[in-house]
N, C-alpha and C positions, 0 to 999 in steps of 0.2 A: 504494500500500500504506500502511496506517495503522500507525504505531508506537505501542504502548501507553505505554511509558516515555519520558518527556521531560525535558529540562533546559532551563530558560529558554524554555519554549514550543516547543522544537524536538526532533525525535527524537534519541535518544542516538546513533544511527548517524551523524548529522551530525558529531558531535564526534570519532567514530572516524575518519571521512574527513578531518576538519579536521586532526588531528594527523598522519595518514598523509601527506597532501599537504604539510603544513608541513615535514616532514623530507625529503620528496622534493624540494621546492623548495629546501631548504637545500643538498642535494647538487647540484642542477642549477645554481642561481645561484652557489653557491660555486665550482664548477668554471668556469662561464661568466665570472665576474668576474676570474679570473686567467689564463684561456686565452690571450687575445691578448697580454697582458703577458708571459707566459711565452714565447710564440712569437717576440716581437721582442727579448727580453732577450739580452744579450751571451752568447756561449758561454764567456767567461772570467769569472773572479771566483769568489766563494764560493757564489753561487746562480745557476749558469749556466742559460740558456735555449737556444733553438735559433738565435738570431741572424738570424731571417728579416727580409726587407724588409717594410715596412708593407703594401705592396700584396699580397704573397703571404699575409701573416697575415690580412688582411681577407678575402681570397678564400676561404681555408680556413674561417675563422670563418663566412662566409656560407653556404658549402656545408654545413657541419656543422649550423648552426641550421635551415637549410632542410630537411635530411634528418630532423632530430629531429622537426619538426612534421609533415612529409609522412608519416612512418611511422605517424602516427595514423590514416591512412586504412585501410591493411591491418589495423592493430590494432583499429579499430572494426568492420571487416567480420568479422574472426575472432571477435570477441566476439558480434556479432549472429547469426552463422550457427551457431557451434559452442560456444564456451566459456562465453559469458555474461560480463558485465563483471567479476564477482567473481574468477573464475579468471584472467582476463586481467590484472587488477591484481596478483594474486599472482605471476604469471610475470614481468610487467614489473618488479616490485620486485626480484625475484631477479636478473634480467638487469642491472639498474642497480647492484646491490651488486657484482656481478662486474666490470662495466665500470669503475667508479670505483676498485676495488681494483687492477685491472690498471694503471691510470694512475699509481698510486703508485710503480711501478717506473720506472727511468730509461732503459730500452731503447726504441729507436725503433719497433720492431715492436709493442711493448706500447702505445705511444701511439695508433697507428691501430687496433689491436685493441680497446683500451678505448673509443675513440670509437664503434666499430661496435656494441659491446654497449650503450652508452648510447643510441644511436639506436634500437636494437630495443626496449630497455626502456621508454623514454619513449613509443614508439609503442603499446606494449601497455597502458601505465598511464594516460597523460595524459587522453585523451578518455574513457576508460571510467570513471575515478573521477569525472569531472565529470558524466557521465551518471547515475552512481549517486546523486549528490546530488539530481538532479531526480527520480529514482525513489523517494526517501523521501517525496515529497509526492503527494497525490492530485490528479487533474485539477481545476483551478480553485482550488486551495489558495493563498490570498493570502500564505502564509508562504514561498512558493518563492523570491521575489526576496530576501527577508531572509535565507533560508538560504544563498543564493549569496553574499550580501554577507559573512556570517560566514565561509563557506568561503574567500572571497577574502582576508579578513584573515589567515587561517592561512597562505595562500600567501606573503603578504608579511612575516609574522613570520619565516618561514623564510628568505626572501630577505634580510631585514635582518641577521639573525644570521649568515648565510653570508658576506655581504660583510665584516663586521667580523672574524669568527673565521678563516674560510678565507683571506680576503684578507690578513690580518696574518701568519698562519703561512706562507702561500705566498710573500709578498714578502720577509719578514724572515728566515725560516729556510730553507725549501726549497719550491719549487713543487710537488714531488712529495708532501711532507707535506700540503700543502693539498689536493691531489687525494685523498689517503688519508682526510683528515678528511671530505670529501664522501661517501666510501663508508661511513664510520661512521654519518653522519647518515641515509643511505638504509637502512642495516640497522636502525636504531631505528624508522624509519617502517614498514618491513615487519613488524617484530615487533608494533607497535601494531595494524596491520591484521589480523594473524593472531589476536591475543588478542581483538580486538573483533568477531569474526565473529558472536557470538550476538546482537549488536545490529543486524546487517545481514541477518537472515533474511528471505527473500522479495525482497530487493533485489539486482539484478545477477546473478540466477541464470541458468543456461543455458536455452535454449528448452525443454528437457525438463522444467524445473521451474516453468515459468510457470503461473499460475493459469488457470482456464478463460477468464476475461475477457481476460487478456493473450494467451493462445493464439489466441483468436478475432481479436483485433486484429492479431496477427502474420499471420494467414492472409487477412485482408480485402484487397481491392483498394483502390488509392488513390482517394479521392473527389475531386471538383473542388476542394473546399476544401483537401484535402491537397496537391494539385498547385499551387494558388495559393500556399500557404504555402512550398512548396519553391522556387517562383520568387522569392518575397520574400527567402528566406534566401540564395539564390544572388546576388541583387542586393546584399544587405548584405555578402556576402563581398568584393565589389570594394572597398567602403569599408574592410573589415578589412585587405586587402592594403596599401592606401595608408596607413592609420593606422600599421601596424607597420613599414612601410618607413621612416617618419619616426621613430617612437618608438624603434626598435631601434638608432639611432645611439648609444644609451647604452652598449651593450656593445662597440662597435667604435670609431668615430670619436671620440666624446666620451670614451671610456675612454683612448684614446691622447692626446687633448687634455689631459685631467687629468694624465696622466703626464709629458708633455713641455712643455706650454706654460702650465701653471697654477702660480702661486706657492702651494705647499702648506705653507709654513712657518708655525709659530705661535711668534712671537718670545718671548712670555711664558714658554713652556715649553721653548723651544729645541728644538723637535721638528718633524719633517716628517710630515704625514699621508700614509699609503699611498694611492696613486692608486685602488686597488681599493675603498677605503672609500666613495668617492663613489657606488658601485653600491648602497649601503645607503640613500641619501637618498630615492629614490622609495618604497622599501618603508616607511620611517619615516613619510613623508607619507600613504601609503595607510592605514596603521593608525590614524593620528591624525585624518585627514580623511574617512575612509570614512563614518562616521555623519553628520557634517554635510552631506556631499554627498547622501547618501540622503534626509536630512530635507528638504533643499532641493527635491528632485524630488517628494517626497510633497506638500509644500505647493503646489508648482507645479501638480500635477495637481488638487488640491483646489480651486484657484482657477479650474479649468476651462480651463487652457491646454494647448497641444500637449505631449504627453508620451509619444509612441510611442517604441519602442525605437530605430528608425532616426533619429528626431529627436535623441534623446540622444546617439547615436553621432556624428551630424554636429556637434553642439555640442562634443563631446569632441575631434573632429578639429580644430576651430577653436582651442580653448583650447590644445591640445597644440602646434599650430603657432606660436602666439604665444610659447611658451617659447623657440623658437629665436631670437627677437629679442634675448634676453639673450646668446645665444652670438654674435650679430652684434656686440653691444657688447663682449663679451670679445675678439673678434678685433681690433676697433679698438684696444683697450687693449694687446693683445699687440704690435701693429704699432708702437705709440708707445713702450711701456715695456719690451718684451722679455719680458713675462710678464703674465698676466691674473689677476685676483683670484678667490678661491674662490667668492665670493658670486654671481658670474655663473652658475656651474654649479648652485649650490643653487637660485637663482631659476628657472633653466631647468627643473630637475627638479621644482620645485614646480608649475609650469604643466603639465608633462608628466603629473604625477600626477593633477591635477584632471581633465585630459582623459581619462586612462585610467579613472578612477573613473566618468566619464560613459559610457564606451564598453564596457570589457571585461567587468565583472560582468554588465552588462545583456545583452551578447551571449551569455554563457554560459547565462543563464536563458532568454533568447529562443529559443535552439536547442532546449533541452529541452522548451519549451512547444509549439513549432511542428512539430518533426520527428515524422512518423508513427512509432509505436512500433516497427514492424518495421525502421525505418531509423535509430533513435535514435542509436546509436553511430557509424554510418556518417556521418550528417550532422555529428555532433560532430567526427568525424575530418576531414571536409572543412573545417570551421571552422578547425581547427588547421593543416590544409594551407595554407589561405589565409594564416594567420599565418606559416607557414614561408616561403611565397613572399614575403611582406612582408619577412621577415628576410633573404632572399637579395637582394632589391632593395636593402635597406639596406646590405649589404656593398658593392654596386657603387656606391652613392652615396658611400660612404666612399672607394672607390678613385678615383672621379672627382674627389674633393676634392684628390687628390695633384697633379692638373694644373690644375683649375679654381680651386682656392683654397678654404679653409674658409669664409671670409667669404661668398663667393658661394653656396656650398652651403647654409649656414645661412639666408641670406636667401631663397634659392629655396624651401627647404622651408617656411619661414614663409608665404610668399605662396601657394604651391601648396595647402597645408593649409587655409588660410583660404578660398580660392576654391572648393575642392572641398566644404568643409562648407557654404558658402553655397549652392552649386549643389544639393546634396542637399535642403536646407531648401526651396529654391525649387520643386523638383519634387514635394515631398510632397503638395501640394494635389491635383494631378492623380492621384496614387497613393493619396490618402487612404483611399478605400474599400478598396483592396486591403491597404494597410498595417494599417489598423485591424481589418479582418476577420481578418487573421492574428494579431493580438494576442489 
């Protein structure tokens, strides 16, 4: 669909979705940033938590993040078959407001009920709003990748602000105040989406409102090319699982490491940085490095070099893995000095960010380009389900660190990520025809 009104060369609807997702991610990452810290916090004191063992906290964190992303599968199917992406996003936003608001109360039943509402809300919203971004651009429109890069910046502005604001309020004042702030952020995002409906006409409507061309595409059988593209996407999902299994140590193992084993004091100001603030580092780097990384790949392609989506994802896997070498260094310093410096975490997150910029925005655009229209939201849902499975594996990696040791886990992730990325690059030549045909 073609949008007449544009801002900076892109449909106005992109910016409606940008700010909606920015506030949704503010709520999600704000809550995520303090969740595991809240679970392991002592039951005594002025800001009590649940006093859970780290193993139990990591297990719940893994189950929660897995279900959050897995719920994108039924959310995508519901949108594809009945509601359309637009109504699904509206319902998802409302469920998220309810869920975060319930978490603001201190009762145990409210904690689990709030998590359930958040799981359902993200399932209805996450994959569908990403599909709507792709729907703003016509087939073959070169602005699609740029649009997703802009959209991705919105995600990380929200994540950065959440770690600072929600993290500070949660750790310093009350964990439940932090959860409540996340709910306010989601309410703002939902309001923006409702007000901006006029800029989204024809995008994300239910099957009853599709144009004749779209309706024809919905009813057509899958072609051989469509089937090949689905195969390529399913192969890439294996890489997605491995990537997020390593990357999502940020919310679990590395979050606990920042809280318990990192010297977070700033002597000059006689202050201690909240552990949750380190969750803002990757978001800051994504916002500042997003354009340079995109420019690099543009020049790379102009020079006639390999630049398929799977190649970029493999490079991202390798670079992200190298970030864990800094955590290996941090572990050595902790063993010798009793605490590690903050700069090891920052350097690790820098490499994780560069790896993410090579992999994640590319994958989002990749799915919207390759997925047959009739399965657009469903395939996006499967992508997020793969992400969720990666999150679940990440929690078990964190649990294994309790017995195997963090140093060994960090080193193992670095080696595995590098070898897997190199393996994918090595097999690209035999798959070159299929991979590039899918592009």
